[in-house]
C-alpha positions as CSV (number, residue, x, y, z in Angstrom):
1,G,-0.9,9.9,-1.3
2,F,0.0,9.2,2.3
3,M,1.8,6.4,4.1
4,G,2.3,5.9,7.8
5,T,3.7,3.1,9.9
6,Y,3.7,2.5,13.7
7,R,5.8,-0.3,15.1
8,A,6.1,-1.3,18.8
9,S,8.5,-3.9,20.0
10,R,9.4,-5.5,23.3
11,D,12.0,-8.2,23.6
12,K,11.5,-10.5,20.6
13,L,7.8,-9.5,19.9
14,S,6.5,-6.7,17.8
15,V,3.3,-5.2,16.5
16,T,3.1,-3.1,13.3
17,V,0.2,-1.0,11.9
18,D,0.7,0.3,8.3
19,A,-1.6,2.6,6.3
20,V,-1.4,3.6,2.7
21,Y,-3.8,6.1,1.0
22,M,-3.7,7.0,-2.7
23,G,-6.1,9.4,-4.5
24,L,-5.6,9.1,-8.3
25,G,-7.5,10.9,-11.0
26,A,-7.4,12.0,-14.7
27,T,-9.3,14.0,-17.2
28,E,-9.2,13.2,-20.8
29,R,-10.9,14.5,-24.0
30,G,-11.9,12.4,-26.9
31,P,-11.2,13.1,-30.6
32,G,-12.1,16.7,-31.5
33,G,-12.4,17.5,-27.8
34,R,-16.2,17.0,-27.8
35,V,-16.3,14.2,-25.2
36,K,-14.7,14.6,-21.8
37,A,-14.1,11.9,-19.2
38,D,-13.2,12.4,-15.5
39,I,-11.9,9.4,-13.6
40,D,-11.3,9.4,-9.8
41,I,-9.9,6.3,-7.9
42,D,-9.2,6.2,-4.2
43,Q,-7.4,3.3,-2.6
44,I,-6.8,2.5,1.1
45,A,-4.7,-0.3,2.4
46,L,-4.5,-0.9,6.2
47,E,-2.3,-3.6,7.6
48,A,-1.8,-5.0,11.1
49,N,0.7,-7.7,11.9
50,A,2.5,-9.4,14.8
51,G,6.2,-10.3,14.5
52,Y,8.8,-12.4,16.2
53,E,12.5,-11.8,16.1
54,V,14.0,-15.2,15.0
55,R,17.6,-13.9,14.8
56,E,19.2,-10.6,15.7
57,R,17.8,-8.0,13.2
58,L,15.5,-10.6,11.4
59,T,11.8,-10.5,12.3
60,V,9.1,-12.7,10.7
61,F,5.5,-11.6,10.9
62,G,1.9,-12.5,10.0
63,G,-1.2,-10.4,9.8
64,L,-4.0,-9.0,7.8
65,R,-4.2,-6.3,5.1
66,Y,-7.6,-4.6,4.4
67,N,-8.0,-3.1,0.9
68,D,-10.7,-0.7,-0.1
69,L,-11.2,0.8,-3.6
70,S,-13.7,3.4,-4.8
71,A,-13.9,4.6,-8.4
72,E,-16.0,7.2,-10.2
73,V,-16.2,7.9,-13.9
74,A,-18.1,10.9,-15.3
75,A,-18.4,11.3,-19.1
76,T,-19.7,14.6,-20.6
77,G,-21.0,14.4,-24.2
78,P,-20.9,17.1,-26.9
79,L,-24.3,18.5,-25.8
80,G,-23.2,18.9,-22.2
81,N,-25.0,15.9,-20.8
82,T,-23.1,14.0,-18.2
83,E,-23.3,10.3,-17.3
84,T,-21.7,8.9,-14.2
85,A,-20.8,5.5,-12.8
86,E,-19.3,4.5,-9.6
87,G,-18.3,1.4,-7.6
88,D,-16.7,0.2,-4.4
89,E,-14.9,-3.0,-3.6
90,S,-13.1,-4.1,-0.4
91,W,-11.4,-7.3,0.7
92,V,-9.0,-8.7,3.4
93,D,-5.7,-10.5,2.6
94,P,-3.8,-12.7,5.1
95,I,-0.1,-11.9,4.8
96,V,3.2,-13.4,5.9
97,G,6.6,-11.8,5.6
98,A,9.9,-10.7,7.1
99,H,12.0,-7.7,7.7
100,Y,15.7,-7.4,8.1
101,S,17.6,-4.4,9.5
102,I,21.2,-3.8,8.5
103,P,23.1,-1.3,10.7
104,L,25.5,0.7,8.6
105,S,26.9,2.8,11.4
106,D,25.7,4.2,14.8
107,A,23.3,6.6,13.0
108,W,22.6,4.9,9.6
109,S,20.7,1.7,8.8
110,L,19.0,-0.1,5.9
111,T,15.8,-2.1,6.4
112,L,14.5,-4.6,3.8
113,R,10.9,-5.8,4.2
114,G,8.8,-8.1,2.1
115,D,5.5,-10.0,2.4
116,I,3.2,-12.2,0.3
117,G,-0.5,-12.7,0.8
118,G,-3.9,-13.3,-0.5
119,F,-3.6,-17.0,-1.1
120,G,-7.0,-17.0,-2.8
121,I,-8.7,-15.9,0.4
122,G,-8.9,-12.2,-0.5
123,S,-6.6,-11.5,-3.5
124,D,-5.5,-14.4,-5.6
125,F,-1.9,-13.2,-4.9
126,A,-0.4,-10.1,-3.4
127,W,3.2,-9.1,-2.6
128,Q,5.1,-6.1,-1.4
129,G,8.7,-5.0,-1.0
130,V,10.0,-2.0,0.9
131,A,13.6,-0.7,1.2
132,T,14.2,2.0,3.8
133,F,17.4,4.0,4.3
134,R,17.3,5.6,7.8
135,W,19.4,8.3,9.5
136,Q,18.9,8.5,13.3
137,F,20.0,12.1,13.9
138,S,19.1,12.1,17.7
139,D,18.0,9.7,20.4
140,R,14.3,10.5,19.6
141,A,14.1,11.4,15.9
142,G,15.4,10.3,12.5
143,A,14.8,10.8,8.8
144,L,14.2,8.1,6.2
145,A,14.1,7.6,2.4
146,A,12.2,4.6,1.2
147,Y,10.9,2.9,-1.9
148,R,7.8,0.7,-1.9
149,Y,6.4,-1.7,-4.5
150,M,3.1,-3.4,-4.0
151,Y,1.2,-5.8,-6.3
152,M,-2.3,-7.1,-6.0
153,D,-4.3,-9.6,-8.2
154,Y,-7.9,-9.6,-7.0
155,D,-10.9,-11.0,-8.8
156,D,-14.5,-11.3,-7.6
157,G,-17.9,-12.0,-9.3
158,Q,-18.9,-13.1,-12.8
159,G,-20.3,-11.6,-16.0
160,S,-21.4,-8.0,-15.7
161,N,-20.8,-8.1,-11.9
162,R,-17.2,-9.1,-12.3
163,F,-14.6,-7.0,-10.6
164,K,-10.9,-7.5,-11.6
165,Y,-8.0,-5.6,-10.0
166,D,-4.6,-6.6,-11.3
167,M,-2.4,-3.7,-10.4
168,A,1.0,-2.7,-9.2
169,F,2.0,0.6,-7.7
170,S,5.4,1.8,-6.6
171,G,7.3,4.9,-5.6
172,P,9.6,6.8,-3.3
173,A,8.8,8.2,0.1
174,L,10.4,10.6,2.6
175,G,9.6,10.6,6.2
176,I,10.4,11.4,9.8
177,V,10.9,8.7,12.5
178,F,10.0,9.2,16.1
179,T,11.5,6.8,18.7
180,F,10.0,6.3,22.1
């Protein structure tokens, strides 16, 4: 997986671009080990938003999040024959949210960020929460530890053409911060 964020601000205005990539996969064998299945899922979420500082350290924002999923399943039978299936789905969610920065000292800070989206336009509902603990060890560089939780409930099509994605993913992140 990979996550990256770029945020530019001037006075009370800000622009943020956020990217998340996850490559997930698994291989499993059926009873007796005669049938094998390989599953590969890739997900990309790209977000762009514009924010406005309504109070010191509190910024509200609105934007769009593009989501792209691709999946492939390969099943190998006991005679060595392999069948594959694959599919792709993408959609765009409008989002609104806020982030709040809490200075803990000159070098340490905590930022809390949350957003909701979808509203039936893309996803039926989506939300995200991120907590970031940051150490600014020089004027130009810092280190961070973060935790992200993201949930999406997306549904499209009907019958055999129905695509349903009702998933949550979460986890820690470590990173480097560059300040310009």
